[in-house]
C-alpha positions in Angstrom: -21.1 15.0 33.8 -24.1 17.4 33.2 -21.2 19.3 30.8 -20.4 16.9 28.7 -24.1 15.7 28.4 -25.0 19.4 27.3 -21.7 19.4 25.4 -22.9 16.4 23.0 -26.9 18.2 23.4 -25.1 21.0 21.4 -23.4 18.7 19.0 -26.6 17.2 18.1 -28.4 20.5 17.6 -25.4 21.9 15.8 -25.5 18.7 12.9 -28.5 19.2 12.7 -28.9 22.7 12.2 -25.7 23.0 9.7 -27.6 22.5 6.2 -26.3 18.7 5.3 -24.9 20.2 1.8 -22.0 22.1 4.2 -21.0 20.0 6.8 -20.8 16.8 3.5 -18.7 19.4 1.4 -16.4 20.5 4.3 -15.6 16.7 5.6 -15.1 15.8 2.0 -13.0 18.3 0.9 -11.1 18.1 4.5 -10.4 14.1 3.6 -9.6 14.7 0.0 -7.3 17.8 1.2 -5.0 15.3 3.5 -5.1 12.4 1.1 -4.0 14.7 -2.1 -0.7 15.8 0.3 1.0 13.3 -0.2 1.6 14.6 -4.0 4.1 17.5 -4.7 3.9 19.5 -7.4 6.6 20.1 -9.4 7.1 23.9 -9.8 10.2 24.1 -11.9 12.1 25.8 -9.5 14.4 25.1 -6.8 13.4 27.4 -3.9 9.0 26.9 -4.2 7.3 23.9 -3.4 3.7 22.8 -3.0 1.5 19.8 -2.4 -1.7 19.2 -4.4 -3.7 19.4 -1.0 -3.4 23.2 -1.9 -6.3 22.1 -4.7 -9.1 21.9 -2.1 -8.0 24.0 1.2 -9.4 27.1 0.3 -13.0 25.3 0.5 -12.3 23.9 3.4 -11.8 27.3 5.1 -14.4 29.4 3.1 -17.0 27.0 4.7 -15.5 27.4 7.7 -16.0 31.2 7.0 -19.0 30.8 6.6 -20.0 28.9 9.3 -18.5 31.2 11.2 -20.5 33.9 10.1 -23.9 32.0 10.8 -23.4 29.7 13.8 -20.5 31.5 15.2 -16.4 30.3 16.6 -17.7 27.6 18.4 -20.2 25.6 16.1 -17.1 26.5 13.1 -14.4 24.5 15.9 -17.0 21.8 16.8 -17.3 21.4 13.0 -14.0 21.6 12.2 -12.9 19.2 15.2 -15.5 16.2 13.5 -14.1 16.3 10.3 -10.7 16.0 12.0 -11.6 12.5 13.6 -13.7 11.3 10.5 -10.7 12.2 8.3 -8.5 9.9 10.4 -11.5 7.5 10.7 -11.0 6.6 6.8 -7.5 6.8 6.7 -7.3 4.0 8.7 -9.2 2.3 6.4 -6.9 3.4 4.0 -3.5 2.0 5.8 -5.6 -1.1 6.6 -6.5 -1.2 2.5 -2.8 -1.1 2.0 -1.7 -4.6 3.8 -4.9 -6.7 1.9 -3.3 -8.7 -0.1 -4.8 -8.4 -3.5 -3.7 -6.1 -6.5 -4.5 -2.5 -7.5 -5.9 -2.1 -11.0 -3.5 0.3 -12.3 -0.7 -2.0 -11.3 -1.8 -3.9 -14.2 1.5 -2.9 -16.5 3.6 -5.4 -17.9 6.7 -6.2 -16.1 6.1 -3.3 -13.5 3.2 -5.1 -11.6 4.8 -5.8 -8.3 6.6 -2.0 -8.5 3.7 -0.3 -9.0 1.6 -2.2 -6.8 4.0 -1.4 -3.9 4.4 1.7 -4.8 0.3 2.5 -4.7 0.6 0.4 -0.9 3.4 1.9 0.1 1.1 5.5 -0.5 -1.4 4.8 1.3 0.3 2.9 4.5 2.6 6.1 4.7 -0.2 8.3 5.1 -0.2 8.5 8.8 2.8 11.1 8.8 0.8 13.0 5.9 -2.5 12.9 8.0 -0.7 12.9 11.4 1.0 16.5 10.1 -2.0 17.7 8.2 -4.3 17.1 11.4 -1.9 18.9 13.4 -1.8 21.7 11.5 -5.3 22.2 10.4 -6.3 22.1 13.9 -4.0 24.7 14.8 -5.3 26.9 11.9 -8.8 26.3 11.9 -9.2 27.5 15.3 -6.9 30.3 14.6 -8.8 31.2 11.2 -12.5 31.2 13.0 -11.3 33.3 16.0 -9.5 35.9 13.7 -12.7 36.0 11.3 -15.0 37.3 14.7 -12.2 39.6 15.3 -11.7 41.7 12.3 -15.6 40.9 11.9 -15.8 43.2 15.1 -14.4 45.8 13.4 -17.7 46.7 11.4 -21.0 47.7 12.3 -22.9 46.7 9.4 -22.9 42.9 8.2 -22.4 43.5 4.5 -19.9 42.0 1.6 -17.2 44.7 2.7 -17.3 42.9 6.7 -17.6 39.5 5.5 -14.9 40.1 2.7 -12.0 41.6 4.9 -12.7 39.2 8.2 -12.6 36.2 5.5 -9.7 37.5 3.6 -7.4 38.6 6.5 -8.4 35.2 8.7 -7.6 33.2 5.6 -4.4 34.6 4.8 -3.4 34.4 8.0 -4.3 31.1 8.8 -3.4 29.3 5.6 0.3 30.9 6.1 0.0 28.6 9.6 -2.0 26.0 8.5 1.2 25.3 5.2 3.5 26.3 7.7 3.2 23.9 10.1 2.2 20.9 7.7 5.8 21.9 5.9 8.0 21.5 9.1 6.3 18.8 10.2 5.7 16.6 7.1 7.4 17.9 3.7 10.9 18.8 5.6 11.0 15.0 7.7 9.4 13.2 4.8 10.0 14.9 1.1 13.4 16.4 1.7 12.4 19.9 1.2 14.7 22.3 2.5 13.5 25.6 5.1 13.0 27.9 2.4 10.7 25.8 0.6 9.0 25.2 3.7 8.7 29.0 4.2 7.9 30.3 0.5 5.7 27.2 0.3 4.0 28.8 3.4 3.5 32.4 1.9 2.9 31.3 -1.5 -0.2 28.6 -1.1 -1.4 31.3 1.5 -1.7 33.5 -1.5 -2.9 31.7 -3.5 -5.5 30.1 -1.3 -6.3 33.9 -0.6 -7.2 34.6 -4.7 -9.7 31.3 -4.1 -10.7 32.9 -1.3 -11.7 36.0 -3.4 -13.4 34.9 -6.6 -15.6 32.6 -4.7 -16.1 34.7 -1.4 -19.2 36.4 -2.9 -20.6 32.3 -2.8 -20.2 31.8 0.3 -21.7 35.4 1.5 -24.8 34.6 -0.4 -25.2 31.4 1.1 -24.6 33.1 4.8 -27.1 36.1 3.5 -29.7 33.1 2.4 -29.2 31.4 5.7 -30.0 34.6 8.2 -32.8 35.3 5.7 -34.2 31.8 6.1 -33.3 31.4 9.6 -31.5 27.9 8.9 -29.9 26.7 12.0 -32.1 28.9 14.5 -32.1 26.3 16.8 -28.5 26.3 17.1 -28.5 30.0 18.0 -31.5 29.9 20.3 -30.2 27.1 22.3 -27.0 28.9 22.8 -28.6 32.2 23.9 -30.6 29.8 26.1 -27.8 28.7 28.2 -26.3 31.8 28.0 -29.0 33.5 29.9 -29.6 30.4 32.2 -25.7 31.1 33.1 -26.6 34.8 33.7 
């Protein structure tokens, strides 16, 4: 009972410590990433397939890296779980909305009202398998990304931009590959008709594309971490973990 109480106390302190802008961006990006994953991208080639979730997945991983650097792996994992729970919560509303009688505004096309309205309802109604697949893939890749970020960061004595960038790049490309691969085989292979080759190439090319985004925006993430350290943002959570560690010893 005490352990459960301590866990919820930790969550409360963590959510008060992480800047609201990071939490809001992270949760919104996770929800939108999973929703956009419903649409496949026409790459013009038979062996390559991507989905529109790639537009925001890089932001999700960058924010996880920032959280890991400032608050630790445990904090980043907790934030990831919270984002997934919120994502599932709102997904239930999307599915419910698809069952409510009515007409979507985009359906007002003469002669095609029923077809378009049914297609839109079907898109939100069938989002359960996309949400399920993306949730499994994200949970696995998030935990891997946060662990690898900490692991690679230990090879550097100084917490400079080189240490930040290398650990973030390495963890991102590996974890993103796992995320894309799991989602491709769980969802795209069974529901979108992708071939195994397309699943693997999607995982690889998606990881590379997301790595490029990470490289471009990593200076922003690094400055955010350094600013939080300088201003002691979230120090209450860090002190709380230190106190718990001392109490156990």
